C-alpha positions in Angstrom: -20.9 -128.4 -25.1 -19.0 -126.1 -27.4 -16.1 -123.7 -26.8 -16.6 -120.2 -28.3 -14.5 -117.2 -28.7 -15.1 -115.0 -25.6 -14.8 -111.8 -27.6 -17.6 -112.9 -29.9 -19.8 -113.9 -27.0 -19.2 -110.5 -25.4 -19.8 -108.6 -28.6 -23.1 -110.5 -28.9 -24.1 -109.4 -25.4 -23.3 -105.8 -26.2 -25.3 -106.0 -29.4 -28.3 -107.3 -27.4 -27.9 -104.2 -25.1 -26.4 -106.1 -22.1 -23.6 -103.7 -21.2 -23.4 -104.8 -17.5 -21.5 -108.1 -16.7 -22.6 -110.5 -14.0 -22.7 -114.3 -13.8 -26.4 -114.5 -14.2 -26.4 -112.0 -17.1 -23.6 -113.9 -18.8 -25.5 -117.2 -18.5 -28.6 -115.7 -20.1 -26.5 -114.1 -22.9 -24.6 -117.3 -23.6 -27.8 -119.3 -23.8 -29.2 -116.7 -26.2 -26.0 -116.8 -28.2 -26.1 -120.6 -28.4 -29.7 -120.5 -29.7 -28.8 -118.1 -32.4 -25.8 -120.1 -33.5 -27.8 -123.4 -33.4 -30.5 -121.9 -35.7 -28.0 -120.3 -38.1 -28.1 -121.9 -41.6 -24.3 -122.2 -41.6 -24.2 -123.7 -38.1 -21.2 -125.9 -38.8 -19.0 -122.8 -39.4 -19.6 -121.6 -35.8 -20.1 -124.8 -33.8 -17.3 -127.3 -34.0 -17.2 -130.7 -32.3 -14.9 -131.1 -29.4 -11.5 -132.6 -30.1 -11.1 -136.3 -29.6 -8.7 -137.8 -27.1 -5.8 -138.1 -29.6 -6.2 -134.5 -30.6 -6.5 -133.3 -27.0 -3.2 -135.1 -26.2 -1.4 -133.4 -29.1 -2.8 -130.0 -28.1 -1.5 -130.5 -24.6 2.0 -131.5 -25.8 2.1 -128.5 -28.2 0.9 -126.1 -25.4 3.4 -127.5 -22.9 6.3 -127.0 -25.4 5.2 -123.4 -25.9 5.1 -122.8 -22.2 8.6 -124.3 -21.8 9.9 -122.1 -24.6 8.5 -119.0 -22.9 10.2 -120.0 -19.7 13.5 -120.6 -21.5 13.3 -117.2 -23.1 12.7 -115.6 -19.7 15.6 -117.4 -18.1 18.0 -116.4 -21.0 17.0 -112.8 -20.5 17.6 -113.0 -16.7 21.0 -114.6 -17.4 22.2 -111.5 -19.3 21.5 -109.1 -16.4 22.0 -111.5 -13.4 24.6 -111.3 -10.7 27.5 -113.7 -11.0 26.3 -115.6 -7.9 22.9 -116.3 -9.5 24.2 -117.4 -12.9 24.9 -121.1 -12.1 21.4 -121.6 -10.9 20.0 -119.9 -14.1 22.3 -121.9 -16.3 21.1 -125.2 -14.7 17.5 -124.1 -15.2 18.2 -123.3 -18.8 19.7 -126.8 -19.4 16.8 -128.4 -17.6 14.3 -126.5 -19.8 16.2 -127.4 -23.0 15.9 -131.1 -22.0 12.2 -130.7 -21.3 11.6 -129.1 -24.6 13.5 -131.8 -26.4 11.4 -134.5 -24.6 8.2 -132.7 -25.6 9.3 -132.5 -29.2 10.1 -136.2 -29.2 6.8 -137.1 -27.7 4.8 -134.9 -30.0 6.7 -136.2 -33.0 5.9 -139.8 -32.1 2.3 -138.9 -31.6 2.1 -137.2 -35.0 3.8 -140.1 -36.8 1.3 -142.5 -35.1 -1.8 -140.6 -35.9 -1.0 -138.3 -38.9 2.1 -139.9 -40.4 1.1 -139.4 -44.1 -0.2 -135.9 -43.7 2.8 -134.8 -41.6 5.2 -136.1 -44.3 3.3 -134.2 -47.0 3.3 -131.0 -45.0 7.0 -131.3 -44.1 7.8 -131.6 -47.8 7.6 -127.7 -48.0 10.8 -126.0 -47.1 10.5 -124.1 -43.8 7.8 -126.4 -42.4 9.5 -128.4 -39.7 8.3 -130.8 -37.0 7.2 -128.1 -34.6 5.2 -126.3 -37.3 3.5 -129.5 -38.3 2.6 -130.3 -34.7 1.1 -126.9 -34.1 -0.9 -127.0 -37.3 -2.3 -130.4 -36.6 -3.1 -129.5 -33.0 -4.4 -126.0 -33.3 -5.7 -125.9 -36.9 -7.6 -129.1 -37.4 -9.7 -127.4 -40.1 -6.6 -127.5 -42.4 -7.6 -129.1 -45.6 -11.3 -128.8 -44.9 -11.9 -125.2 -45.8 -11.3 -123.1 -48.9 -8.2 -120.9 -49.1 -10.1 -117.7 -48.2 -11.7 -119.2 -45.1 -8.5 -120.8 -43.8 -6.6 -117.5 -44.3 -9.4 -115.6 -42.4 -9.4 -118.3 -39.6 -5.7 -117.9 -39.0 -5.8 -114.1 -39.4 -3.6 -113.6 -42.4 -6.4 -112.4 -44.8 -6.6 -108.6 -45.2 -9.9 -107.2 -44.0 -11.8 -104.5 -45.9 -12.3 -101.1 -44.4 -14.8 -99.6 -46.9 -17.8 -97.3 -46.5 -19.6 -95.8 -49.4 -16.9 -94.4 -51.8 -14.2 -94.5 -49.1 -11.7 -97.3 -49.5 -9.7 -97.8 -46.3 -6.4 -99.6 -45.9 -6.6 -103.3 -45.7 -5.1 -105.0 -42.6 -5.1 -108.3 -40.9 -6.8 -108.7 -37.5 -7.9 -111.5 -35.2 -7.5 -115.1 -36.0 -5.5 -117.8 -34.1 -2.4 -116.0 -32.8 -0.4 -119.1 -31.9 -0.8 -120.6 -35.3 0.1 -117.3 -36.9 3.3 -117.0 -34.8 4.3 -120.5 -35.9 3.5 -119.8 -39.5 5.5 -116.5 -39.3 8.7 -118.4 -38.3 8.1 -121.0 -41.0 7.7 -118.2 -43.6 10.9 -116.6 -42.6 12.7 -119.8 -43.5 10.7 -120.3 -46.6 11.4 -116.9 -48.1 15.2 -117.6 -47.6 15.5 -121.2 -48.7 12.5 -121.9 -51.0 13.0 -120.5 -54.6 9.2 -120.2 -55.0 8.5 -118.3 -51.8 11.7 -116.3 -52.2 10.7 -115.1 -55.7 7.2 -114.3 -54.5 8.4 -112.2 -51.6 11.1 -110.4 -53.6 8.6 -109.6 -56.4 6.3 -107.9 -53.9 9.1 -105.9 -52.4 10.3 -104.9 -55.8 6.8 -103.7 -56.6 7.0 -101.3 -53.7 5.2 -103.3 -51.0 6.6 -102.8 -47.4 8.6 -105.8 -46.3 6.1 -106.6 -43.5 3.2 -106.6 -46.0 5.2 -108.8 -48.4 6.0 -111.2 -45.6 2.3 -111.5 -44.5 1.4 -112.2 -48.1 4.0 -114.9 -48.2 2.5 -116.3 -44.9 -0.9 -116.4 -46.6 0.6 -118.2 -49.7 2.3 -120.7 -47.4 -0.9 -121.4 -45.5 -3.0 -121.8 -48.6 -0.3 -124.1 -50.0 -0.4 -126.3 -46.9 -4.2 -126.3 -47.0 -4.1 -127.6 -50.6 -1.5 -130.2 -49.6 -3.7 -131.3 -46.7 -6.7 -131.6 -49.1 -4.9 -133.6 -51.8 -2.4 -135.5 -49.7 0.2 -134.8 -52.3 3.8 -133.7 -51.5 5.2 -130.4 -52.5 6.8 -130.3 -55.9 9.1 -127.3 -56.4 9.3 -127.6 -60.1 5.5 -127.4 -60.6 5.1 -124.3 -58.5 8.1 -122.6 -60.0 6.7 -123.0 -63.4 
């Protein structure tokens, strides 16, 4: 069994002329899609083995933490506009959610140290990459350290995609990829461009060259990701002096 991106499966069905959608039609299209992928010369790019039990557990912990953070955000928004009689209940819920998030972070941290201790320490050596970022990368980007920098950037969705046709050269933009990993990487990059001299200089150089701040930040995200990918490959810790030079 393999889990595939539903958008890709649906695009395949449309390409085969199956515009309608029923259970039986979906089953036939999924079977045809599987045969095409199985026969593809680069099959390993499209068909990944299922996560083992340890990885599934880490993925569940990371997902639960994300759900709790979403609930905490909602409760905080409700608190600002709530009636005075409802605030004590909301405040108690907020404290409960904070405690649950703390417990999830402790449990995920223990799991990471037990199964990925050396790799987690190497990734955490980069400023801006904390325990939550490491847990998310290990859980939801197991390909880290196994792909080249271009493929890992495309997989996450921080690689600009071409929009060219003939002599027309369209504006490059990012699209697709793993949204949850990208969100986590975005927050890590915000810290890195403030506190890491290397990433701060990189970001400021792009802004000084006239790049919009959002474009410069995405470029810094890509640089951070490719740096973490190289660290995962080599197992070596980040050395500020080497990258600064």
